[in-house]
Backbone as ProteinMPNN parsed JSONL, in Angstrom:
{"seq_chain_A": "MAERIVSIGLLTRSDLQLLGQGFQRHFPITQDDSFSDLLAKLDTLAADTFVGEEKRVAEKE", "coords_chain_A": {"N_chain_A": [[51.972, 102.669, -43.489], [49.358, 101.077, -41.896], [46.342, 102.434, -40.601], [45.328, 102.235, -37.199], [42.544, 100.599, -35.705], [40.21, 102.438, -33.899], [37.666, 102.516, -32.989], [34.544, 100.83, -32.727], [31.288, 100.417, -33.862], [27.743, 100.066, -33.302], [25.335, 100.419, -35.544], [22.286, 101.936, -36.675], [20.001, 101.829, -39.466], [19.255, 104.465, -39.897], [21.413, 105.799, -38.73], [23.461, 105.134, -40.549], [22.475, 106.443, -42.811], [22.707, 109.097, -41.985], [25.482, 109.309, -41.826], [26.158, 109.157, -44.472], [27.11, 108.719, -47.994], [29.857, 108.656, -48.047], [30.75, 107.047, -46.034], [31.897, 104.002, -46.062], [32.93, 101.704, -44.912], [31.422, 99.553, -43.527], [29.862, 96.682, -42.112], [27.246, 94.872, -42.835], [24.815, 93.137, -40.824], [22.846, 90.184, -40.31], [19.475, 89.873, -39.174], [19.087, 88.275, -36.215], [18.932, 86.266, -33.213], [21.352, 85.966, -31.976], [22.934, 87.809, -30.553], [21.195, 89.016, -28.822], [20.948, 89.087, -25.979], [23.322, 90.406, -25.21], [23.002, 92.875, -26.575], [20.701, 93.84, -25.305], [21.692, 94.288, -22.726], [23.608, 96.275, -23.29], [21.905, 98.304, -24.105], [20.893, 99.135, -21.678], [22.839, 100.647, -20.495], [23.888, 103.847, -19.458], [24.17, 106.744, -21.51], [26.344, 108.318, -20.879], [28.197, 106.645, -19.76], [30.684, 106.008, -20.848], [32.073, 108.36, -20.99], [35.019, 110.179, -20.992], [36.584, 107.997, -21.492], [37.842, 108.117, -23.983], [39.823, 110.035, -23.555], [41.371, 108.707, -21.61], [42.339, 106.523, -23.081], [43.823, 107.871, -25.047], [45.828, 108.961, -23.464], [47.342, 106.738, -22.868], [48.684, 106.204, -25.193]], "CA_chain_A": [[51.527, 102.074, -42.242], [47.9, 101.046, -41.793], [45.79, 103.067, -39.41], [44.795, 101.255, -36.256], [41.133, 100.777, -35.395], [40.011, 103.1, -32.613], [36.264, 102.484, -32.601], [33.608, 99.905, -33.364], [29.959, 100.901, -33.508], [26.524, 99.38, -33.709], [24.598, 101.483, -36.205], [20.983, 101.678, -37.272], [19.92, 102.337, -40.847], [19.244, 105.928, -39.805], [22.795, 106.22, -38.479], [24.192, 105.034, -41.819], [22.0, 107.512, -43.695], [23.31, 110.344, -41.504], [26.9, 109.297, -42.173], [26.218, 109.443, -45.9], [27.767, 107.825, -48.946], [31.297, 108.602, -47.796], [31.038, 106.012, -45.039], [31.808, 102.75, -46.814], [33.49, 100.544, -44.206], [30.512, 98.931, -42.568], [29.609, 95.279, -42.412], [25.862, 94.579, -42.448], [24.546, 91.877, -40.142], [21.48, 89.706, -40.475], [18.684, 89.909, -37.939], [18.904, 87.014, -35.508], [18.979, 86.451, -31.767], [22.666, 85.571, -31.472], [23.487, 88.791, -29.636], [20.087, 89.743, -28.191], [21.25, 89.321, -24.563], [24.35, 91.44, -25.144], [22.422, 94.15, -26.992], [19.785, 94.275, -24.249], [22.52, 94.832, -21.641], [24.177, 97.531, -23.77], [20.829, 99.295, -24.117], [20.631, 99.622, -20.321], [23.916, 101.546, -20.076], [23.668, 105.277, -19.677], [24.979, 107.274, -22.605], [27.564, 108.931, -20.364], [29.021, 105.624, -19.12], [32.023, 105.959, -21.418], [32.665, 109.696, -21.054], [36.365, 110.174, -20.446], [37.322, 106.838, -21.991], [38.694, 108.549, -25.098], [40.989, 110.718, -22.968], [42.196, 107.699, -20.966], [43.009, 105.762, -24.133], [44.809, 108.757, -25.669], [46.947, 109.124, -22.534], [48.164, 105.525, -22.908], [49.416, 106.143, -26.475]], "C_chain_A": [[50.008, 102.171, -42.169], [47.456, 101.741, -40.508], [45.237, 102.003, -38.488], [43.345, 101.599, -35.954], [41.01, 101.389, -34.009], [38.561, 103.054, -32.147], [35.506, 101.426, -33.391], [32.225, 100.364, -32.933], [28.851, 99.993, -33.989], [25.599, 100.454, -34.251], [23.244, 101.019, -36.701], [21.025, 102.15, -38.721], [19.937, 103.854, -40.864], [20.644, 106.48, -39.571], [23.593, 106.21, -39.779], [23.773, 106.127, -42.797], [22.606, 108.847, -43.284], [24.793, 110.431, -41.873], [27.119, 109.535, -43.66], [27.018, 108.447, -46.713], [29.265, 107.698, -48.728], [31.697, 107.53, -46.797], [30.818, 104.653, -45.68], [32.265, 101.519, -46.033], [32.557, 100.049, -43.116], [30.208, 97.512, -43.045], [28.207, 94.932, -41.929], [25.737, 93.219, -41.759], [23.099, 91.479, -40.386], [20.778, 89.753, -39.122], [18.554, 88.5, -37.383], [19.04, 87.281, -34.019], [20.336, 86.095, -31.156], [23.209, 86.517, -30.406], [22.405, 89.543, -28.86], [20.354, 90.03, -26.708], [22.273, 90.446, -24.4], [23.774, 92.809, -25.506], [21.457, 94.694, -25.943], [20.564, 94.888, -23.087], [23.14, 96.163, -22.05], [23.14, 98.642, -23.776], [20.547, 99.86, -22.734], [21.703, 100.586, -19.818], [23.543, 102.988, -20.368], [24.615, 105.768, -20.761], [26.293, 107.852, -22.106], [28.492, 107.932, -19.672], [30.471, 105.685, -19.585], [32.665, 107.325, -21.567], [34.018, 109.65, -20.356], [37.205, 109.014, -20.937], [38.28, 107.24, -23.097], [39.956, 109.216, -24.572], [41.928, 109.691, -22.335], [42.992, 106.888, -21.977], [44.107, 106.605, -24.769], [46.037, 108.929, -24.771], [47.873, 107.93, -22.548], [49.058, 105.498, -24.149], [50.7, 106.913, -26.45]], "O_chain_A": [[49.444, 103.248, -42.364], [48.112, 101.645, -39.47], [44.733, 100.978, -38.947], [42.969, 102.772, -35.95], [41.63, 100.916, -33.056], [38.25, 103.497, -31.041], [35.792, 101.168, -34.56], [32.012, 100.67, -31.76], [29.005, 99.249, -34.957], [25.128, 101.307, -33.499], [23.07, 99.866, -37.097], [21.983, 102.798, -39.142], [20.556, 104.465, -41.735], [21.018, 107.505, -40.142], [24.314, 107.162, -40.077], [24.604, 106.673, -43.522], [22.98, 109.645, -44.143], [25.294, 111.508, -42.194], [28.159, 110.06, -44.058], [27.534, 107.46, -46.188], [29.876, 106.729, -49.178], [32.865, 107.149, -46.727], [29.681, 104.204, -45.823], [32.007, 100.395, -46.462], [32.874, 100.121, -41.929], [30.292, 97.204, -44.234], [28.002, 94.72, -40.734], [26.463, 92.277, -42.077], [22.239, 92.324, -40.634], [21.413, 89.682, -38.07], [17.968, 87.629, -38.026], [19.244, 88.426, -33.615], [20.443, 85.939, -29.939], [23.868, 86.08, -29.463], [22.678, 90.603, -28.298], [20.017, 91.112, -26.228], [22.11, 91.328, -23.556], [24.032, 93.792, -24.812], [21.412, 95.904, -25.721], [20.142, 95.899, -22.525], [23.194, 97.089, -21.241], [23.46, 99.795, -23.484], [20.012, 100.963, -22.624], [21.494, 101.271, -18.816], [22.954, 103.297, -21.404], [25.728, 105.263, -20.904], [27.271, 107.87, -22.853], [29.478, 108.339, -19.057], [31.386, 105.44, -18.799], [33.707, 107.443, -22.211], [34.132, 109.131, -19.245], [38.428, 109.045, -20.808], [39.411, 106.756, -23.144], [41.045, 108.982, -25.096], [43.144, 109.784, -22.499], [44.169, 106.598, -21.765], [45.208, 106.107, -25.006], [47.159, 109.032, -25.266], [49.065, 108.07, -22.272], [50.091, 104.828, -24.146], [51.417, 106.951, -27.449]]}, "name": "protein", "num_of_chains": 1, "seq": "MAERIVSIGLLTRSDLQLLGQGFQRHFPITQDDSFSDLLAKLDTLAADTFVGEEKRVAEKE"}
């Protein structure tokens, strides 16, 4: 049985370096403005906006 995806992330090059060579399932994107509005809105969210979300999702399973 395949594992189900539980997270999607937007990573910087530094993030990938921290994760190391063992992290192979990433899909590089080219620099363009296709998602600039969305990324700008995400940048305005406080880091603690999603605290507790993991617990809520786990409770549904």
